[in-house]
C-alpha positions in Angstrom: 43.1 -40.3 13.2 46.0 -37.6 13.2 45.7 -33.8 14.5 47.8 -30.6 14.1 49.4 -29.3 16.8 45.4 -28.5 19.5 44.2 -27.3 15.6 40.8 -29.6 15.4 38.8 -29.7 11.6 35.4 -31.4 12.0 35.0 -34.3 10.9 33.0 -32.9 7.7 32.7 -29.9 6.5 28.9 -30.4 6.1 27.3 -30.3 9.7 27.9 -27.7 12.0 29.7 -27.4 14.8 28.0 -26.5 18.1 28.9 -22.7 18.0 28.0 -22.7 14.8 24.5 -23.9 15.6 24.4 -20.8 18.4 26.1 -18.1 15.5 23.3 -19.2 13.1 19.9 -18.1 15.3 18.2 -14.7 14.0 20.3 -14.7 11.3 17.0 -14.0 8.9 17.6 -17.3 6.3 21.3 -15.2 6.5 23.7 -18.6 8.5 27.0 -17.8 9.0 27.7 -22.0 9.1 31.0 -21.9 10.0 32.2 -18.3 11.6 35.9 -18.5 11.2 36.0 -20.0 8.1 33.9 -17.8 5.9 34.3 -15.0 6.7 30.1 -14.6 8.0 30.6 -11.3 10.2 26.5 -10.3 12.8 26.4 -7.2 13.8 27.8 -5.5 16.4 24.5 -3.2 17.9 21.7 -4.1 16.0 17.8 -3.1 16.6 14.0 -4.2 15.2 12.5 -1.9 12.8 8.1 -2.1 13.7 6.4 0.6 11.9 3.9 2.5 14.3 0.9 2.0 11.5 0.2 -1.0 8.5 0.5 -0.3 5.2 2.1 -1.1 1.5 5.7 -0.4 2.4 6.0 1.8 -1.3 10.0 2.9 -0.9 12.7 1.7 1.4 16.1 4.5 2.0 18.9 2.0 3.0 20.8 -1.2 1.8 20.6 -4.5 3.2 23.2 -4.1 6.0 24.5 -0.7 6.0 24.8 2.0 8.3 22.0 4.1 9.7 21.6 7.2 12.3 18.5 7.8 14.8 16.6 10.0 12.8 17.6 8.7 9.2 14.8 8.1 7.0 13.8 3.7 6.1 10.6 3.5 4.7 7.7 5.0 2.8 4.2 3.7 3.3 1.5 3.9 0.4 -0.1 7.7 1.8 -3.8 6.8 -0.4 -5.3 4.7 3.1 -5.1 7.1 5.3 -5.6 10.0 2.6 -8.8 8.1 1.8 -9.1 8.6 5.8 -8.6 11.9 7.0 -11.2 13.2 3.6 -13.7 10.8 5.7 -13.1 11.9 9.0 -12.8 15.6 7.2 -17.0 14.9 5.5 -18.3 13.6 9.0 -17.2 16.5 10.1 -18.5 19.0 8.1 -21.6 17.1 8.6 -21.9 17.6 12.2 -21.7 21.2 11.5 -23.8 21.8 9.3 -26.3 19.6 11.0 -24.9 21.8 14.0 -25.9 25.4 12.3 -29.1 23.9 11.5 -30.4 22.1 14.7 -28.6 26.1 16.8 -31.4 27.9 13.8 -34.4 25.7 14.7 -34.1 25.7 18.2 -34.5 29.6 17.5 -37.2 29.7 15.6 -38.8 27.8 18.0 -37.8 30.2 20.8 -39.3 33.2 18.5 -42.5 31.8 18.3 -42.7 30.0 21.4 
């Protein structure tokens, strides 16, 4: 096989080179098999986004590959389960306060009799 002035190409375009294989890692299914030929680019600054809470994502406020800044809103999570939990704990608080008022009143009545 004859080669052009120091330029070489893979024996088969079906098999990625070792450098291309290394670039496949971490591209989440968008592998750059031939980065020199395919104009496939990877971001220089990447971050992993993890939520602090669990929930169903109901809105996405960016497009894949878009530049985002610190503080930009990225997702909205369904507030329903959290609102239900707030309501449940508010009801528990109200019940505990009512029980405390009853116990205070009952103790005051017992002091008067006693």
